N, C-alpha and C positions, 0 to 999 in steps of 0.2 A: 504494500500500500504506500503511495507517495506520502512524503512527510506532511504536506498540507492537508491531507485527508484525515489526519489524526485529530482526535479531540484534545483540547487542553485539559490538564489534570491538576488537582489541587489536594493538598492535605487539609482536611476540614475539621479533623478531630484527632487527638492523640492523648495517650495516657501511659503512665509508668508506675511500677512498684519501686520500693526501695530495693537496691541491690545489696544482698546480705551474704554473710559467710555461709558456705554450704554445710548446714548442720541438720538438714531434714526437717526444719521447722515449718515449712509450708509445702503444700502440694502444687503440682503444675496446674491443677484445675482451679484452685482458689487464687493463685497468682494470675492466671490467665483471665479469670472472671474479674479481678480487680482492675487490671490494665484495660480490658475491653469495656468495662462499665465506665471508667474514667473517659475513655476515648469517645464513647457514644454520648455521654453527658456533655462533653466538650463540644461535640458536633450538634447537639440538640436534636438527636434523632433516636428512634428505637431500632432494635435489631431487625425489625421487619423491613427497614429501608435497605439493608445490606443484601446485595444480590449474589455475591460470591465472596469466599474467604480463603486466604492462604495462611497456614500456620507453620511456623518454623521452630524446630528444636533438634538437638543432636542426641540427647540422652533420654530416650523414652520409647515405648512401644508404638507400633503403627496405630493410627487413628487417635493418638493423644490429642490432636487438634480438635477433632469432633467432641471428645469428652469435655474439653475446656469450653468450647463454644455452646455446647448443649445447655450449659448453665444459663445462657441468654435466650434459649429457645430452640426448638427442633423444627426449623422452618423448611427443611428439605433442600436448601441451597447447596451448590457445589462447594465442598471444603477439601482443599488439597494440602497434604502435609509435605513440608519442605525440609531437606537436610543438606546443607552446603558448607559444612564445617563452620569456621568462625564468621563467615559471611552469610549465615543462614537467615538472620532477621531481615537484612536488606534484600536478600534474594526473594523472600516472601513478599516484601514490598514491591520489588521489581515486577513480579507477576501480577500483583493486584493493580499496580499502576498500568501495566499493559492491557489488562482486561478493560479498564476504563478508557484508556487512550485509544484503543482500537474500536471503541463503540459497542463492545459486547454487552457492557453494563454501564450504569451511571453511578454506582456506588459499590465499592469493594472494601474489604477489611483485611488488614495484615496484622497478625498477632505472632509474637515470638515469646518463648519462655524457656527456662532451663532450670533443672534441679540436678546439681552436680555433686561430685564427691570431692573431698578435700585432697590436696596434693596435685602433682603434675598430671596432665592429661595422658590417658592411655587407651588402648583398644578395649572394646567390650567383647571382641571375638578373637581370643588368643589361639584358636585352632586354625587360623589362616593369616597370611601376610596382610598387613594393613595397606590401604590404597596409597598411603604416603611413603611406602617403603623406599621407592626409588629416590624420593626427595631426601630422605634421611641418609641413604647411601651416598648420594651425590654430595651432601653436606660434609660427610666425613672425608670423601675423596678429595675435596677441594681444600681441605685444611693445610695441605702441604704447600699451597700457594700463598698462605697468609703468614704474616710476621709472628702471630701468636702461636703458630704451629698447631699440634694436636690439641683439641679443645676437650671439654668435659661438660657434664651436666645432662639433664633430660633433653629429649630430641628437639622440642620446639624452641626453648631458649638457646640451645646450641646453634640451631639453624639461623636464628635472627642475630645472635651474637656474632657469628661468622660474617653475616652480611654487614653488620656494623664495623667489624674489623676490616673488611675490604674497603669500605668507605674511608676509614681512618688511614689505611695504608696508601690509598690513592691521593687523598686530599689534605692530610695532615691534621685531621681531627683527633681528639683524645678522649679517654674514658670520662674525663671531667665534663665533656659536653653531654654525654649520656646522663650524667648525674644532674646537670643543669636542666635538662628536659624533664627528668623525673621530678625534680624539686618544683619546677614550674607547675606540673600537673597536680602534685600533691598540695601545693599552695592554692590552686584553683578549687580543688575538691573541698577545702574547708568551708566554702560557701554553698556547697550543694548538699541538702538534707537527704537526697536519694543515695548518696555515696556510701560504699562499704568502708572506706577509710577516709577519715577527716583529721588525720594527725598532723598534716602540714610538715612532713619531714624535710629537713634542710639538706643542702648539698653535702655537707660533712657527714650527717647521719646516713645519707644514702650511700656514700662511698665506704663507710665503715660497716655497713650491713653485711651479712654473710654472702659470700660469693656463690652464685649459681652457675656461671660459666666464667671463662677468663675475662670477659668484658662486662658482665652483668651481675649486679648485686640483687638481693631479694627485693629491694624497693624500686628497682628498675623494671620489675616484672608485674604483669597483671595477675590478680588472684583468680582462682575458681570462685564462682558466685552462683547464687540463686536469684532469680528475678524474672520479670516479664515487662513487655512494652507492646503498645498497639498503636496503629495509625489507621484512620479512615480516609480513603481516597475517593474523590468525586469529580464529576464532569462540571464544566462551567454552567450548563443548564441546571444541574442539581444545586450548585452554589447559589444561583439567583433564585431558584424556586424556594429554597429554604432560608433565604436572607442571611447567608453566611459571608457576605462581602467583608465584614468586619474582622474576619479571622482566617479566611482561606489563604494559604500560602502555595504558590504555584510550583510544581515540579517542572522547571523549564526544560531540563534535559536529564536523562538518566541512562546509564549503561551498565551492562554486566559482561565481563570478559573472562576467559579462562586462559591457561598457559599456552604459549607457543613453544617450539623446539628449544628456544634459548634456555628454558628452565633446566634442560639436561645437557645441551650441546656446547654451551659456552663455559669458559673458565671463570665463572662468576658466582660467588655466593649470594650476591645481591639478586641475581636473576632467579636463583633457587627460591629465595624468599619473596618473589613476586614483584620486584622493582619494575621490570619491563611490562608486566601485565597491568600494573597500576598506571604506568605512564600512558600506555596505549588507551586504556579506558578513559582516563582523564582528558587526554587530547581529543578523543572522539566525542566526549560529552560537551566540551567547549565548542567543538566544530558544530555539533547538532544545535547548540544554542545560538549559532550564527556568528561565531568569532573566527577570525583567520588564525593560522598557525601561531601558537604562542601567545595569543591575545586573550583578554578577558580576565586574567588573574588580578589585575589592578582593581577590578570591580568587586572582588571577593573581600569581605570584611571579617567573616567568622567561619571557623572550620572545626568540624569534629572528624578526626582521622584515627586510624586503627593503630594505636600505640600499645599493642599487646606486649611489647618490650620497647624501652626507650630507643633502642637501636633502630627499630622499625620506624619510629617517628622521625628520626634523623634522616633516613634514606627516603622517606615518603615526601618530605618537603620538595626536593627536586623532581621526584616522580610526578607530583601533581602540578609542577610548573610554578610553584610558589617562590622558587629561587633557581639560580643556575646550578648545574650539576655539582660544582665544587664549592658552593656557597652555603650549604646547610648549616655547618658548624658556625660560620660567621653570622648567619641569621640568628642562631641561638645567642651568640655573644652580643649582638645588637639589641636583643630583646624584641625582635620582630615576630615573635611567636606568642606574645602575651599582651596584656593591657598596656596601652601606651605605644605599642609597636605597630607594624604594618598590618599584621593579622592577629586575631585572638584565636589561638589553636587549643582546642579541647578546654573550653571554659568550664565544662562539667567536671573536669578532673581527669577525663580520659579513662581508658581501660585500666591503666596502672593504679588509679586511685578510686574511681567510682565502682570498679568491678567489671567482670567480663562473663556474664551468663550467656553462653554462645548464641542461643536462639533469640535472645532479647537484645543483644548488643547493638546491632544495626538499626533496629527500630527505635531503641533508646537514643541513638545519635540523631535520628530524624526528629524525634520529640524535642530534643534540646535545640536544634537549629530552628525548628518551627517556632518555638517560643522566643528565640532570639529575634526572629524576623517579625514577630508580633510586638516586639519591644516590651515583653512581659517578664524577662528573665531576672529582674530584680538585681540582687548582688552579683549575679553571674553575667549581667548584661554587657555585651561588647559595645563600647562607645563608638559614635561616628557612623553607625550603619545607615543613617538616614540624612547625613549632612552632605548630600550631593544634590545637584539640581533635579535629577531624575526622581520623581515622586515614589518610584518603586524602591529606592534605596539600593544598597549593595546586595550582593549575592551571599548566600550561605552555602558552604560546600561540605559534603559528606563523603567519606572514604571508608569502606569496610571490606577487609580481605580475609580469605580463608585459604590455607595451604592445601594443595591437592587437586584442583585449586580453583578459586573464583574470586573476583573482585567486583564490587558495585561502587559506582561513583554517581552522586546526585548533585545537581545544581538547583538550588531553591531560591525563590525571590517573591517579594510581594507582587501581586498583579496590579495593573494600572487602575483597576476599579476598587482597590483596597481602601477601606475607610474604618478606622478604629472608633470604638465607642458603642453605646447601646448595650443590649443584652448579648453577652458572648459567653464563652466557656467559663470565665471566672464567675459570672453571675449564676450559671447553671450548676456549677459544682459548689458554689458558696465560698470559694477561696481561690487564690491564684496557684494552681497546681504546677506552674512553671518552677516555683521555688519553695512551695510548701508541700510536704509529703504527709498525706493523711490516708488512713484506710477508707474503704467504701463500706457502706452498710447495706442491709437487705432493702432498706427504703430506696437507696440509690439504684440498686439492681432493678427494683420494681419500676422505676421511671423509664428504664431503657430496654427492659426485656421485651421479647415479642409479645404483642397483644393477642396474636392469633394462636400461638403455640408455646406456652410457657409453663405448663403444669410441672415440667421437670424441675424448673427453678425452685418452685416452692417446696418440692419434695427433697431436693438433693443439694441445694446451695449451702455451702459452709463458709462463713467469714470469721 
């Protein structure tokens, strides 16, 4: 279908749970119900308006998505379960967005949740090689090319630590730059009540923490987490029909890409960790948004990117085109990744501080950027997003990657018809959920559950 035949698409509602330590305190059903209820309340609609749903998670049996959404009603809509490693949440959103963009539906829901185990990630199927086996083999093979030599630690941090080492070898960055990134994220997280960690660890504390790999300490790594997040995607006709002009944020362009042969065939630990995949995806997203090669980044004001390890945040700056290939560590030194700099990167605290429940992570990123573009993020709000002549303000950028592999990049912006004020998500929830984290009640669920088919809610909802 030609590009001009697509419908415009908008995030009209979103919700998030707190991201917490994985201690089995909550089920995926009640976390999913909380995030979904908040998103529908935010949008001012009931579950009956949702025409299709995509639910992302990595640790759970098949049809866990149905089990979570049946708490809002059993309406018979198509529900698709999604698993794409750490990019699972954004992949669910990508498919929900495409369902609306193509005109198949006018309202779609993307939900993501995770209930994880403590400690480093591992396979749930020890009787067979994991799909990331070749990535981990290539990671070890390439260590002979790095100044750090043979590395140590679990597979994922080792892979990203090696990628960071390659960048350091090429361009002169140091481990201190990784600590500066981590300290920046932990400082941001202090202002986020949804975050798993709000300690605000300093550069010195981060450097002195236990080493996980030759490059990474504990506080440079994202933790395993439990949590859920949800976004409601709608067409422009839906936005106007429901009076959502005061909160709709447009998905101007979005892409999902997977690896090319460079992940295996080049002598690059950065390629194994998805650098090229991220670059291609970002370049194509900006192209789809109407920008020429390399353009558009100066109109970005706020970014949520995939800092599963601080080494990945370092190499992702140039991958997204936020700086030249050799300028990432200089960008850190200049403070161009935080308040007062060129961009505010991970104002939420990022994965390192707010947590990383795999299926929820990407949708949580979109939640935070949506609230930034609504100018509702309170103490997390990035300054200057609307201090430009264009009434739409600057763009928000989302980057969510999963090894094995897939990456989703989204470019969000206020539409030209945006008008703040009046009854919006704050009024419907009774508080600003951009920076206030509260549980939902059965009364909240009652407002958004299906009016046609919700007997299941009354019998089985647990909050």
